[in-house]
PLY file of the C-alpha trace (Angstrom):
ply
format ascii 1.0
element vertex 93
property float x
property float y
property float z
element edge 92
property int vertex1
property int vertex2
end_header
208.45 80.17 359.30
211.09 78.15 357.42
208.40 76.56 355.24
207.09 79.99 354.25
210.58 81.21 353.34
211.21 78.03 351.35
207.94 78.49 349.42
208.76 82.13 348.71
212.21 81.15 347.42
210.78 78.45 345.16
208.10 80.80 343.77
210.69 83.52 343.20
212.98 81.12 341.38
210.19 79.86 339.12
208.99 83.38 338.31
212.53 84.60 337.75
213.42 81.83 335.32
210.24 82.29 333.30
210.83 86.04 333.17
214.50 85.87 332.20
214.36 83.40 329.32
212.74 84.36 326.04
209.46 82.87 324.91
209.21 80.79 321.72
207.96 83.66 319.55
210.75 85.99 320.65
213.36 83.25 320.35
212.70 83.05 316.62
213.23 86.82 316.16
216.59 86.97 317.96
220.03 86.50 316.40
222.11 83.53 317.59
224.01 85.59 320.18
220.92 86.64 322.14
218.53 83.88 321.14
217.50 82.64 324.61
218.22 85.76 326.63
215.80 88.53 325.72
212.27 89.21 324.56
211.36 91.22 321.47
213.32 91.75 318.31
217.09 91.68 318.45
219.57 94.22 317.18
218.67 95.02 313.59
221.82 96.74 312.32
225.50 97.07 313.07
224.82 100.37 314.82
222.67 98.54 317.34
225.55 96.18 318.11
227.90 99.16 318.41
225.56 100.82 320.91
225.26 97.60 322.91
229.05 97.25 323.09
229.45 100.88 324.21
226.81 100.42 326.94
228.51 97.23 328.15
231.88 99.02 328.28
230.42 101.97 330.21
228.76 99.57 332.65
231.98 97.63 333.23
233.99 100.82 333.77
231.39 102.11 336.24
231.41 98.76 338.06
235.20 98.81 338.21
235.32 102.32 339.66
232.57 101.58 342.17
234.42 98.51 343.45
237.70 100.43 343.53
236.26 103.28 345.58
234.33 100.97 347.86
237.51 99.08 348.71
239.75 102.13 349.20
238.08 105.51 348.92
241.31 107.46 349.45
239.90 110.25 351.60
242.38 111.07 354.36
241.46 114.60 355.40
240.48 115.04 359.03
237.64 117.36 358.06
236.03 114.91 355.60
232.33 114.33 356.20
232.79 110.58 356.67
234.54 111.23 359.98
231.38 112.77 361.40
229.90 109.25 361.21
232.93 106.94 361.25
235.58 107.04 363.97
239.15 107.97 363.10
241.46 105.05 362.34
243.82 105.86 365.21
240.92 106.00 367.71
239.91 102.41 366.94
243.28 101.04 368.01
0 1
1 2
2 3
3 4
4 5
5 6
6 7
7 8
8 9
9 10
10 11
11 12
12 13
13 14
14 15
15 16
16 17
17 18
18 19
19 20
20 21
21 22
22 23
23 24
24 25
25 26
26 27
27 28
28 29
29 30
30 31
31 32
32 33
33 34
34 35
35 36
36 37
37 38
38 39
39 40
40 41
41 42
42 43
43 44
44 45
45 46
46 47
47 48
48 49
49 50
50 51
51 52
52 53
53 54
54 55
55 56
56 57
57 58
58 59
59 60
60 61
61 62
62 63
63 64
64 65
65 66
66 67
67 68
68 69
69 70
70 71
71 72
72 73
73 74
74 75
75 76
76 77
77 78
78 79
79 80
80 81
81 82
82 83
83 84
84 85
85 86
86 87
87 88
88 89
89 90
90 91
91 92
């Protein structure tokens, strides 16, 4: 069983690395910033870079809020739906 898992991990790693890095033809079409990262043509105008920056900012804000609310959701009402699944804090102790 361990040999099978090891083979699957090695195959996944090889396929992942060949998928992630750009091929030679696409590498020539990319600007220096994204040269080895993506396939296809790169951003062609300043508006494309502006859109990319906005998407990155939105993604980082969403990631920040998701981590924040996973760590401390802030719901303290006794009638909240989470208490139908999770026990109350004072019942654990």
